[in-house]
C-alpha angles and dihedrals in degrees: 000000000000093000092047091052092049091050090050092048091051090048091048090052092051090051092048090047092054091045090053091049092050093047090049089051091050090050095047099041095076089051089059089055091047090053091052091046089053091051090048092049091049091050091050091048091052090048092051091051090053091046090053090052090049091051092050094047092047091051092048092050091051090049091050093048091050092048091048091049090051090050091050089053091049090048092053091048091049091052090051092050091052089069089060100043111131101200141019094254092061090042094055090046090054091048091052091049091050092048090052091049092050092049090048091050092050089052090049091049089058091046090049091051090051092049091047091051092049090045089056091051093049091047089056090046090050091054090051097048091044091053090048093048091049092048092051090045091055091045089051092049092051092045092052092050091046091047092056091051093046093048093048091049091046092050092049090049090048089054090053092047091049089057092047091049092051091053092047091051092053091064094052121082111245095246092054093044089049091052090050093049092045093053092043090055092054107032132050118246132320105061098171119038139175127251116218122184089349095304121121112230090211099061101008090233125128116250120223113280093241091052090050091051090051090048092054091054089066096213103124139012111260136192128228107257089216107047099013093231119142110261139198134181109263092231092059091070124054112237116257115250131199120236089254092053090049091054091049091051092052091048 
């Protein structure tokens, strides 16, 4: 009976460990999506900033081109008027006006070149941030689809484990199960641990020799006097083997 109870406690602990892992995964999975959503939002924000710059630069270029075209028209009109100037005073006034227009146009040519250069840089930047935003968007889409599958699988597995846990608890006497649950509520996993050569695997501290002798008898479930975890002698439970190890042993 003792050995059966120990086996059931160890099995119960494995079940609880897997349940804890799955619940942690279910809790953390939405955070992964939130992180991707934040990256996607940041990428879209960066893209909108670049688009605003592009809009501003495009508007400024159009304004400059319109102003330069108007100045060219004024310059042509001034040249035509020079042919009809009646005195030198008016002639010199027309020359000064034309000089000012030409200087203004040269200044605007430089300004236009600077805007065009910056427009080219921002166009390149827009292509980069758009590509990044699209990549994160696809990553987010895949993650959401994968999250749904993972969460469904985790919930199904939790249902199975809940059934297994219920069956494991039936075998254990209520006092022993209560001790297990009490320890589990106060200490991190593991709750039940092996003792090998007198050393508790839970706290790595030697138990008193008399307690180790009582443990080896296998008559009652004991607790480690140091960490209070349930303990069993390592030789009372067969070591767990992987399928590959089992095949090797048969061979």
